[in-house]
N, C-alpha and C positions, 0 to 999 in steps of 0.2 A: 481596482480590482485587486483582490488578495493575492500576495505571492505565496509560494510554498513555504519560503522562510518564516513569514508571518503566520501562516497556518501552524507550523511546527512550534512556533512561540507560543500559540494558543493552546495547543493539545498535547505538546510535549514531544520530545524526541527520542523516547525510549524505543529500542528496537530489539526484538529477540531474534537471535541467530544461533546457528549450530555449524559444526564442520561437516564437510561432504562425505566422511566415513561414518557418520552417526547413522543409526538405523532408523527406518521409517517408524517403527515402534516408539524409539526415543522422541521423534519429531511430534508425533501424535500426542505422547504424554505431556510434553512441553506446551503444545498448543492448547491442550485441554486444561492444563494448570493455569495458564494466562488468558485462557479464554480469547484466543485470537485465531484467525483464519489462515495465516501463512507466517513463514520464517524465513528470514534471508540466510542462505547457505554462503559461508564465509570460509576461505582458506587462508589462513593468516590474517592479513588486512585486506585481502582481495575479495570483492563480491563475485562469486562465481555462479550464483543460481538463487531460484525462489522455490521453496516447496509449499504448496497449498493443499487445503482440503480437496480441492478440484483434482490436483495431481494424484492424491491418494485414491480418490474415488475412481478415476478413470485408468490409473496405471498399476494400482495394487489389486483392488478388489476385482475389477472386471478381467484382469489378466492372470488371476489366480496365483499371486505372489504372496510370499509370507512376509509379514511386516517386521518380525523379529530379525530375519536374515537378508533383507533388501536394504542396501545402503542409500540414503537420500540421494546421492549423486547419480544413482542409476534412473532416478525418477523426476528430479528437479526440472524446473522449466529454465532453460538456458539457450542463448544469451539473455541476460536480464534486461527487460525494459525498465529504464529508470528516468528519473527526472532531476532537474538542477533546481536549486533553491530559488533562483530568480525568476522561474517560470510562474505563471498564474494558475489559479485553480481551472479557469477556463482552458488553459493549455493541457492541464491534467486530464480534464473530462475528455478532451478531444484525443488525447493519446490513449486512454484507457478504452474509449470507444472503437478507436481504429485498430488497435492491437488486441482488443478482446481480453484486458487484464482487469483485475480488481485490486491490485496492490502495486504500488510504485515505490521502490527504494529511492531515497533522495542522496545523490552523491555530490559531493563538493571536492573538487581537485582528487578525484577518484577515491575519496574517503566517504564511507557511509555515515551520513549524519542524521538519519530519520527514515521513516516510511510513511506514505499516505495511502489510505484505502478510498475506495469508492464512496463508503459512507462518509468519511471526512470531507471529500470533494463535494458531494451532493449537499450536505448540510452547509458548508461554507458558501456555495453558490446560492442556496435558498436563504440563508442569512443576508446575503449581499442583496438580493432581490427585494427582501422585506424591507430593508433599510431605504433602498430607493423608492419603493412605494410609499413609505412613511414620510420621505422627504417631499415627494410629489402631491401627497395629500396635504401636508403642512403648507406647501407653496399655494395650493389651490384655495385652501381655507383663508390664508392671508390675502390673497389676490381678490377674493370675493367678500372679505370681511368689511 
């Protein structure tokens, strides 16, 4: 099974973040520019929250708030559901399902080292299953050959 560390080595460990005082508008600009669905909210070196498109839709639009004057800290999801590098993609899927989240910051010794998304995890699990299927097919072919 693939670990989070191995997944990050394949996909990269680039994480986009912003401070808690940033405006929701600034967050949306950055998410649009980078074509991502969430940002890690960092105060100094401490991960304090996660701000996603879902947070925006549910906490800004539906509550009639203004994006330019509302701070990300007012709307971010906190405390952050995170994962450690030694966990597996299966662990991530279970955690995401249980906690109803789509993004997992990866923390090692309290330091942000990456982020995995539901898309990353699903792709990795499908790739693992395809590999297993190919190995089984090869085994069956050689056993019958």
